[in-house]
C-alpha positions, 0 to 999 in steps of 0.5 A: 288348374293345369292344362296338359296335352296327352301323347294322343293329342288330347287336352286334359285339365288337372284341377281341384274338385268342387262340390258339383263334381261329387256325383260324377266322381262316384260314377267314375270310381264305380265305372273304373272299378270294373275296368281293371283288377289293379284297383282295390275295389271292383265295379259298383263297390264305391259306396260313398254318398254324394254328401260324403263325397262332398265332405271328402272334397272339402277335407282335401281342399282344406287340409295341409297334407291331403289333396285330390286332383281331377283329370278332366277331358271336357266335362268328363272325369278321366282320372282322380289322384289323391294324397291321403295322410294321417293327422296324428303327429307320428304319421302325418309326414307320410302321404298315401298316393292313389291314382285312378285313370279310365282305361281308355286314357291309360298310356297317354301320359295322364298318370305321369302328369298327375304323379308330378303334380301330386309329388310337387304338391307334397314337396311344397306343403311343408309336412309330407316327407314320404309318399307311400303306395301299394300296387299289384305285383303284376302291374308292371306299367304302373310300377315302371312309372312309379320307379321313374318318379323315384319310388323304391320297392319297400316290401311285398305283401303276400297273398294280399288280394284275391281275384277270381279265386287266385291270390296275388301279392301287392308291392309296397313302394315309397318315395322320400322327398 
C-alpha cells in the first residue's frame, strides 16, 4: 500500500485488490468505459462476473509476472492498473500494461504514480524484461506520459478501432527494462 497526494491535493491509496473489491471493480470498468473512447471497451461492456473477477484478483496477487493495483480515494476506486503476461516460456518476459482512470481524476498525477508502481514492480519480479501497451493515436496525453516513462513507439496498427463509424489507428509502444 502506498499513499500519494495528487496535483489537486487529493489523497489516493495505491494497493493490491482483495475479493471484496470485485463488485466495485466491475462497476468501475463499466462506468469508465462510457467516459472515453480511449479504452478498448465501451460502457457496460465489461462482462466478468464477481467470481471471475475474484479469480483475476487471485491470479494477479499470486503470479510472479502478473499484477494489479487499485487507486482508491476513500472507499471509491478511481483507477486500476495491470501488468498481464503470458505464461509460456518464449513470451513470459513481456508484460502488457493497462491503466484505467476515472475521468474526474485524470490529469491529477494518478496515472504517473500507477505507471511508476507498475514499472518498479516489473523491474523487481526477475521475469519481466519488456512492458508493451497500445493506445489510441490521438490520445496525446497518454502518449506523452508513456514517453516520459521511457516507452518508445514500436508501430502503428492501422484502422484497428472503429468509433462512431470512423476508423482510428492504435500505437504500439514498448519499454525494455
